[in-house]
Every structure is written in C-alpha cells, then in structure tokens.
N, CA, C and O atoms as a GROMACS GRO file, in nm:
protein
  236
    1UNK      N    1  -2.342   0.845  -0.179
    1UNK     CA    2  -2.323   0.721  -0.252
    1UNK      C    3  -2.181   0.670  -0.230
    1UNK      O    4  -2.087   0.749  -0.216
    2UNK      N    5  -2.166   0.538  -0.228
    2UNK     CA    6  -2.037   0.477  -0.202
    2UNK      C    7  -2.012   0.367  -0.306
    2UNK      O    8  -2.098   0.282  -0.328
    3UNK      N    9  -1.895   0.370  -0.367
    3UNK     CA   10  -1.856   0.268  -0.464
    3UNK      C   11  -1.742   0.188  -0.402
    3UNK      O   12  -1.646   0.246  -0.351
    4UNK      N   13  -1.751   0.056  -0.406
    4UNK     CA   14  -1.649  -0.031  -0.347
    4UNK      C   15  -1.574  -0.101  -0.460
    4UNK      O   16  -1.634  -0.157  -0.552
    5UNK      N   17  -1.442  -0.097  -0.451
    5UNK     CA   18  -1.353  -0.156  -0.551
    5UNK      C   19  -1.267  -0.263  -0.483
    5UNK      O   20  -1.214  -0.239  -0.375
    6UNK      N   21  -1.252  -0.379  -0.545
    6UNK     CA   22  -1.162  -0.483  -0.494
    6UNK      C   23  -1.024  -0.458  -0.554
    6UNK      O   24  -1.009  -0.452  -0.676
    7UNK      N   25  -0.924  -0.443  -0.467
    7UNK     CA   26  -0.787  -0.414  -0.511
    7UNK      C   27  -0.690  -0.502  -0.434
    7UNK      O   28  -0.731  -0.581  -0.349
    8UNK      N   29  -0.563  -0.489  -0.463
    8UNK     CA   30  -0.456  -0.551  -0.384
    8UNK      C   31  -0.401  -0.445  -0.290
    8UNK      O   32  -0.387  -0.329  -0.327
    9UNK      N   33  -0.372  -0.486  -0.168
    9UNK     CA   34  -0.319  -0.395  -0.067
    9UNK      C   35  -0.182  -0.343  -0.110
    9UNK      O   36  -0.095  -0.423  -0.148
   10UNK      N   37  -0.160  -0.211  -0.106
   10UNK     CA   38  -0.029  -0.157  -0.141
   10UNK      C   39   0.078  -0.190  -0.038
   10UNK      O   40   0.197  -0.174  -0.066
   11UNK      N   41   0.038  -0.236   0.079
   11UNK     CA   42   0.132  -0.268   0.186
   11UNK      C   43   0.177  -0.414   0.180
   11UNK      O   44   0.297  -0.442   0.184
   12UNK      N   45   0.081  -0.508   0.171
   12UNK     CA   46   0.117  -0.650   0.180
   12UNK      C   47   0.079  -0.731   0.056
   12UNK      O   48   0.125  -0.844   0.041
   13UNK      N   49  -0.003  -0.676  -0.033
   13UNK     CA   50  -0.041  -0.747  -0.155
   13UNK      C   51  -0.164  -0.836  -0.142
   13UNK      O   52  -0.206  -0.897  -0.240
   14UNK      N   53  -0.222  -0.844  -0.024
   14UNK     CA   54  -0.343  -0.924  -0.002
   14UNK      C   55  -0.464  -0.853  -0.063
   14UNK      O   56  -0.458  -0.733  -0.091
   15UNK      N   57  -0.573  -0.926  -0.083
   15UNK     CA   58  -0.696  -0.860  -0.130
   15UNK      C   59  -0.740  -0.752  -0.030
   15UNK      O   60  -0.739  -0.775   0.091
   16UNK      N   61  -0.778  -0.637  -0.081
   16UNK     CA   62  -0.821  -0.524   0.002
   16UNK      C   63  -0.940  -0.455  -0.064
   16UNK      O   64  -0.984  -0.496  -0.172
   17UNK      N   65  -0.990  -0.352   0.000
   17UNK     CA   66  -1.105  -0.278  -0.054
   17UNK      C   67  -1.073  -0.130  -0.061
   17UNK      O   68  -1.005  -0.075   0.025
   18UNK      N   69  -1.125  -0.067  -0.166
   18UNK     CA   70  -1.115   0.078  -0.179
   18UNK      C   71  -1.257   0.132  -0.191
   18UNK      O   72  -1.333   0.093  -0.280
   19UNK      N   73  -1.291   0.222  -0.101
   19UNK     CA   74  -1.424   0.283  -0.098
   19UNK      C   75  -1.414   0.426  -0.152
   19UNK      O   76  -1.334   0.506  -0.103
   20UNK      N   77  -1.495   0.457  -0.252
   20UNK     CA   78  -1.504   0.593  -0.305
   20UNK      C   79  -1.632   0.653  -0.247
   20UNK      O   80  -1.742   0.615  -0.287
   21UNK      N   81  -1.617   0.746  -0.154
   21UNK     CA   82  -1.731   0.806  -0.084
   21UNK      C   83  -1.758   0.941  -0.148
   21UNK      O   84  -1.687   1.039  -0.123
   22UNK      N   85  -1.862   0.947  -0.232
   22UNK     CA   86  -1.885   1.063  -0.317
   22UNK      C   87  -1.932   1.190  -0.246
   22UNK      O   88  -1.877   1.296  -0.276
   23UNK      N   89  -2.027   1.186  -0.154
   23UNK     CA   90  -2.070   1.314  -0.096
   23UNK      C   91  -1.957   1.387  -0.022
   23UNK      O   92  -1.951   1.510  -0.024
   24UNK      N   93  -1.868   1.311   0.041
   24UNK     CA   94  -1.760   1.372   0.118
   24UNK      C   95  -1.631   1.386   0.038
   24UNK      O   96  -1.533   1.442   0.087
   25UNK      N   97  -1.629   1.335  -0.087
   25UNK     CA   98  -1.512   1.338  -0.174
   25UNK      C   99  -1.392   1.272  -0.107
   25UNK      O  100  -1.282   1.327  -0.106
   26UNK      N  101  -1.413   1.153  -0.051
   26UNK     CA  102  -1.307   1.079   0.016
   26UNK      C  103  -1.285   0.945  -0.052
   26UNK      O  104  -1.376   0.888  -0.113
   27UNK      N  105  -1.163   0.895  -0.042
   27UNK     CA  106  -1.129   0.760  -0.085
   27UNK      C  107  -1.065   0.689   0.034
   27UNK      O  108  -0.966   0.738   0.090
   28UNK      N  109  -1.121   0.575   0.074
   28UNK     CA  110  -1.068   0.499   0.186
   28UNK      C  111  -1.022   0.363   0.136
   28UNK      O  112  -1.100   0.286   0.081
   29UNK      N  113  -0.894   0.334   0.156
   29UNK     CA  114  -0.836   0.205   0.120
   29UNK      C  115  -0.803   0.131   0.248
   29UNK      O  116  -0.737   0.186   0.337
   30UNK      N  117  -0.849   0.006   0.259
   30UNK     CA  118  -0.824  -0.068   0.382
   30UNK      C  119  -0.800  -0.215   0.352
   30UNK      O  120  -0.855  -0.272   0.258
   31UNK      N  121  -0.715  -0.275   0.436
   31UNK     CA  122  -0.680  -0.416   0.425
   31UNK      C  123  -0.702  -0.482   0.561
   31UNK      O  124  -0.648  -0.437   0.662
   32UNK      N  125  -0.782  -0.588   0.563
   32UNK     CA  126  -0.808  -0.660   0.686
   32UNK      C  127  -0.694  -0.753   0.725
   32UNK      O  128  -0.686  -0.795   0.840
   33UNK      N  129  -0.608  -0.785   0.631
   33UNK     CA  130  -0.498  -0.878   0.657
   33UNK      C  131  -0.385  -0.812   0.735
   33UNK      O  132  -0.336  -0.869   0.832
   34UNK      N  133  -0.341  -0.692   0.693
   34UNK     CA  134  -0.227  -0.627   0.759
   34UNK      C  135  -0.266  -0.499   0.834
   34UNK      O  136  -0.180  -0.432   0.890
   35UNK      N  137  -0.395  -0.465   0.835
   35UNK     CA  138  -0.446  -0.348   0.907
   35UNK      C  139  -0.407  -0.216   0.844
   35UNK      O  140  -0.399  -0.114   0.913
   36UNK      N  141  -0.381  -0.214   0.712
   36UNK     CA  142  -0.347  -0.093   0.638
   36UNK      C  143  -0.472  -0.005   0.624
   36UNK      O  144  -0.582  -0.056   0.601
   37UNK      N  145  -0.455   0.125   0.638
   37UNK     CA  146  -0.564   0.220   0.618
   37UNK      C  147  -0.509   0.348   0.558
   37UNK      O  148  -0.409   0.402   0.607
   38UNK      N  149  -0.573   0.398   0.454
   38UNK     CA  150  -0.535   0.526   0.394
   38UNK      C  151  -0.664   0.596   0.351
   38UNK      O  152  -0.741   0.543   0.272
   39UNK      N  153  -0.686   0.716   0.405
   39UNK     CA  154  -0.801   0.797   0.367
   39UNK      C  155  -0.747   0.923   0.302
   39UNK      O  156  -0.668   0.996   0.362
   40UNK      N  157  -0.790   0.948   0.179
   40UNK     CA  158  -0.744   1.065   0.105
   40UNK      C  159  -0.863   1.145   0.053
   40UNK      O  160  -0.974   1.093   0.040
   41UNK      N  161  -0.838   1.271   0.024
   41UNK     CA  162  -0.938   1.356  -0.040
   41UNK      C  163  -0.934   1.325  -0.189
   41UNK      O  164  -0.828   1.334  -0.251
   42UNK      N  165  -1.047   1.290  -0.247
   42UNK     CA  166  -1.054   1.256  -0.389
   42UNK      C  167  -1.026   1.376  -0.478
   42UNK      O  168  -0.976   1.362  -0.590
   43UNK      N  169  -1.057   1.492  -0.429
   43UNK     CA  170  -1.042   1.614  -0.509
   43UNK      C  171  -0.896   1.662  -0.512
   43UNK      O  172  -0.844   1.695  -0.618
   44UNK      N  173  -0.832   1.668  -0.396
   44UNK     CA  174  -0.697   1.724  -0.387
   44UNK      C  175  -0.587   1.619  -0.380
   44UNK      O  176  -0.471   1.649  -0.410
   45UNK      N  177  -0.622   1.496  -0.341
   45UNK     CA  178  -0.523   1.390  -0.325
   45UNK      C  179  -0.449   1.395  -0.193
   45UNK      O  180  -0.360   1.313  -0.169
   46UNK      N  181  -0.483   1.489  -0.106
   46UNK     CA  182  -0.417   1.501   0.024
   46UNK      C  183  -0.458   1.388   0.117
   46UNK      O  184  -0.574   1.344   0.118
   47UNK      N  185  -0.362   1.341   0.197
   47UNK     CA  186  -0.387   1.234   0.292
   47UNK      C  187  -0.456   1.292   0.416
   47UNK      O  188  -0.407   1.388   0.476
   48UNK      N  189  -0.569   1.234   0.452
   48UNK     CA  190  -0.643   1.277   0.570
   48UNK      C  191  -0.599   1.195   0.691
   48UNK      O  192  -0.573   1.248   0.798
   49UNK      N  193  -0.591   1.062   0.671
   49UNK     CA  194  -0.550   0.972   0.778
   49UNK      C  195  -0.479   0.852   0.715
   49UNK      O  196  -0.518   0.806   0.608
   50UNK      N  197  -0.376   0.804   0.783
   50UNK     CA  198  -0.302   0.688   0.731
   50UNK      C  199  -0.250   0.604   0.847
   50UNK      O  200  -0.207   0.656   0.950
   51UNK      N  201  -0.254   0.473   0.826
   51UNK     CA  202  -0.197   0.381   0.922
   51UNK      C  203  -0.149   0.259   0.844
   51UNK      O  204  -0.228   0.191   0.778
   52UNK      N  205  -0.021   0.233   0.852
   52UNK     CA  206   0.036   0.120   0.780
   52UNK      C  207   0.144   0.055   0.865
   52UNK      O  208   0.259   0.098   0.862
   53UNK      N  209   0.109  -0.048   0.940
   53UNK     CA  210   0.209  -0.116   1.020
   53UNK      C  211   0.315  -0.178   0.928
   53UNK      O  212   0.282  -0.238   0.826
   54UNK      N  213   0.438  -0.163   0.967
   54UNK     CA  214   0.547  -0.218   0.888
   54UNK      C  215   0.606  -0.121   0.787
   54UNK      O  216   0.710  -0.151   0.729
   55UNK      N  217   0.544  -0.007   0.766
   55UNK     CA  218   0.600   0.097   0.677
   55UNK      C  219   0.644   0.211   0.767
   55UNK      O  220   0.564   0.267   0.841
   56UNK      N  221   0.771   0.244   0.759
   56UNK     CA  222   0.826   0.346   0.846
   56UNK      C  223   0.856   0.474   0.767
   56UNK      O  224   0.909   0.468   0.656
   57UNK      N  225   0.824   0.586   0.826
   57UNK     CA  226   0.853   0.715   0.762
   57UNK      C  227   1.001   0.745   0.769
   57UNK      O  228   1.068   0.708   0.865
   58UNK      N  229   1.052   0.812   0.667
   58UNK     CA  230   1.192   0.855   0.668
   58UNK      C  231   1.210   0.967   0.768
   58UNK      O  232   1.119   1.046   0.792
   59UNK      N  233   1.328   0.972   0.826
   59UNK     CA  234   1.356   1.079   0.923
   59UNK      C  235   1.433   1.189   0.859
   59UNK      O  236   1.466   1.288   0.925
   0.00000   0.00000   0.00000
C-alpha cells in the first residue's frame, strides 16, 4: 500500500510529493521542480538514496 502526501519541497519550497510505501517501510520525497529526491527507511530514519541539486555536503 502507498500513501501520497502533498508537501512543500525542503530544497526549493515548491509543491512536492511524499510517498509512504508501507510493505517496504520506505518514505520517498520528490520534487519535479528542482529534481530533489530523498528515500529513507520509515523504521530507522536512515537515508537510502538522496539527490538534491544545489545542496552541497560539508567537507
């Protein structure tokens, strides 16, 4: 089962979607405007995959 939530993108603030994928215990947040993507484990909160153009990791 999959639940879809309308949210604001944490990267650019545009309308985005958050998918709660229950059998796999995943949460996928994506924005079509800035190409943001974040997939996390719903149970542990660990990041599985992330892509956010314009956000740079600290060195």
